[in-house]
N, C-alpha and C positions, 0 to 999 in steps of 0.2 A: 261098246265097253269094251276094252281088250283084257281078255282073263290071264290068269298067271300062266298057263300054259302057252296064250296069245304072246306071251312077252319072253316066254322060251327061247323061240328063234332067234332074236335079235341078239338076247342075250349071250346065248350060244357061241354065238356068230363073234363075238368080243373076245372069246378063249384064244381061239388061236391068232387072231389080230395082235392079243397081247403078249402071247409067247414070241410071236415074231419080233414085235419090237424089245422085249426083254432080250431076245437070243442075242440082236442087234446092236445092243448100245456099246459105247466105249466108257461111259463114267458108269463107274461101280455102284455110285450114288443113285443114278437113277435105275441103273438094275434093282437095287434095291427096294424104291419105290413100287418100279413096276411089277415085281414080286408080290409086294403086299397087294395091287391092283389086281393081280392075276390071281390069289386068293381070293380077297373080297368079288369076284366072279365066280369063281368056283362055288363059293358059300352060298350065293345067290341062285346058282343054277339047280345046286342039292336041295335048298329049299323049294323054289318052285316046284321041283320034282316030287315032292314030300317026304323026303329024307332028312328030316330034323336032326335026326343021330349025326349022321354026316355031314350035315353043314356046319352044325357046332362043333365037332369035330376038327372040321377044314377049318374055320374060323379060330379056333383057340391054337391048335399044333399047326395047322399048315401055312397059317399067316402068321400070327401073333408071335408066336414062338420062332417058329423060322427067321422071320424079319427080324426081331431083335436078333437072334445070335449072331446073324448075319451081319447086323449093324455091330455089333460087339467085334464080330472077327475084324470088319472093316477098320474099326478104329484103331484097334491094335497092328494090325498088319500094314495098314497105309503108310509106313514111315520111313526116310531116310536116316539112319542115323551118320552121322555126322562127326567124327572124333578130332578134337584140337590137336594138332600136335604140342610139345613143352613150348612154351614162350612163344605159341601164336596167337593172336585175336580176332575174333571175330568182329569187323567193324558194323555197326548198324546197316550204313547201306550195303555193306555186302551180303550180308545177312538178308535183307530186302531182296535183292537179288536170287539169292539162291532159293527164299522162298518163293517165288511168284515161279521162278523155271521149274519148280518141285509142283507146284500148284499144277502146272500143266500136264505133268504125268499123275494128277490126283495123289500126292503125295505129302507129309506132312515131313518139316524139318525137325529133327530133335539133334541138339548137338550134345557131345559129351566133353567134358573136360577133363584135360592128362589127368590131373588127382583123382577124378574118379575111375578114371580107366587104368591108372596104379592099383590102386583098389583091387578091382576087378581081376588086373593080370597077378596078384598075389594069392587071390581067389584059387583061381584059376592051378596056381601051383600046389596049390593044398586040395582042388577039388577037381581033378583031372577030367576034361570031358566038358565043361563049360567052357563058352566063349565069351569075349569081350563084356561088358557091365550086365550084371545078374542075368549072365545066361545067352543075352541077346549080340546078334551078330551087328558089328560096325559095317557099314555101305560101302564109307567115303572116309577121306581124310583131308582134312586142311593143312599142307606142308608149310603154306608160309601164307601171308594176307592175301593172296591171289592166285595161288598153286592149289588146285583141286585134285586129288586122284579118289578115282571110283575104282572099286574094290571089282566087280563082276565086268568081265568085256561085254557081256548081254546088257547090264544095266547101261554100261556107259553106252552102250551104239543107242539105245533106246532114248537116254536124255539126250546124248550131243544130237540127234534128230528132231529135238522141239527146238523152237525160235529163242528160249530161255538160254540156252547154248550160246546162239551167237550174239546175244546180250551180254551176256558174263564174260565172253573174250573180247567185245568191242571194249567193254570197260577194264581192257586189260590183265584179264582172267585167262591162267592156263587149267587145261583140264588133262587128264593122262588115266588110265586105265592101269592098276596097280602099281608098280615100282614107276615107270616112267614120266616123264612131265613133257606133253607136247602143244605147242601152239598151232591154233586150229587157225 
């Protein structure tokens, strides 16, 4: 029969293996799951060593709390805010193309209507220092039904390196960084 200490070596060997997998993940959601697994393994190691107080602290703070906070941070920050210019409508098929493209970068699409942004602009005049709607940045603009302008050159390069960019362009879409629009 294997005792608690007999289980210690194989379980402890899982710690660096899980940590390496965690660091090498591309998907933030997979890192979230692996962080929870890493905390659970650490908790088990502490319990096998007889440190119940440390195991409980690791389980509650190191695993449960940090994983929950990380999930909340992911949910609120992994978003691409697209402002529609006045008079521009986002057709359902275009929206689907954009959503599939952004999912390749683990981003959600949030469309901001011009009226909402106009309200935010008036708020920004009253309270300087705020950006776009409710103090949140806009990452791109839909200038016409098929002209997409991405604010950040870095984000534009990252997104244009994905297969979704070619799909957008094959469907007649144009992609630009900042003000100019170029056809790829």
